[in-house]
N, C-alpha and C positions, 0 to 999 in steps of 0.2 A: 527497467530499471535494470538490467543486465549489463546492459551499455553507462550506469551511471554505477556501476562497479557493487550493486545489491543482488544476493542470492534470495530467493522468491521460490515457493509452492503456490500453485493453484488447485484452485479446489470447486469442479462444479457442483452447483444445488441448484435444485428443481423444486419453484416453490407449490404452494397450494393447489395457484391459477395457473400453473402449466408451464409460465416462464420458466425458462433458466437462466443462471444467474452464475457468474465466475467472479469468484472471493482470490483475493489475492495474498498469501500472507507473505510478508515481507521480514525475512529469518534472518539476514545479517549485511555483513561487508566483506566480499572478496578478499581485502586486503587485513580486517582488522576480525577475521571470523565471524560467527554466530553471536545472536542477539543473548543477552542472560536479562529476560527480561523482571521488571522489579513490581509494574500496578499491571493492572488488569488489561485486557485487550479492548479496543476501540475500533469501531467499525465506520468507514468514513465510506463516502457516497457523494459520486459528483453530481453535476446538474442534469438535467435532460439536452440531451444533443450530444453530449460528451462521452467519452469513455476513459477508462481506469489512464490514460497520458494525459490527461488533463490534470493531475496530481503531481507532475516533474517536468511541464515544461514553463517554468516558471525562471526566473532572472537563477545564477549560481547563489545557492544558500538562500534563497529566496520562498523555495515550492515547502506549502503549507503543512504539508505531511510530514517534514523533516525540521521544523523548527522546533528545538524544544522548548516545552511549555513549563513551566512550572506553579504551581500553588502556593 
């Protein structure tokens, strides 16, 4: 995410059955500063045999997690 200009924090979480998950909190962009959220957070989970990079490997402007969605 850093190479794409996003700022972020990582958090390690252990599940009840012993798995250790790494959660990433995208906090803003280096050029525009911190995000000011107006909606609740959303947990996005990648598919089997993938990692967090799978959310960032699409064509420019087409990464699913950064496409604006309005209800």
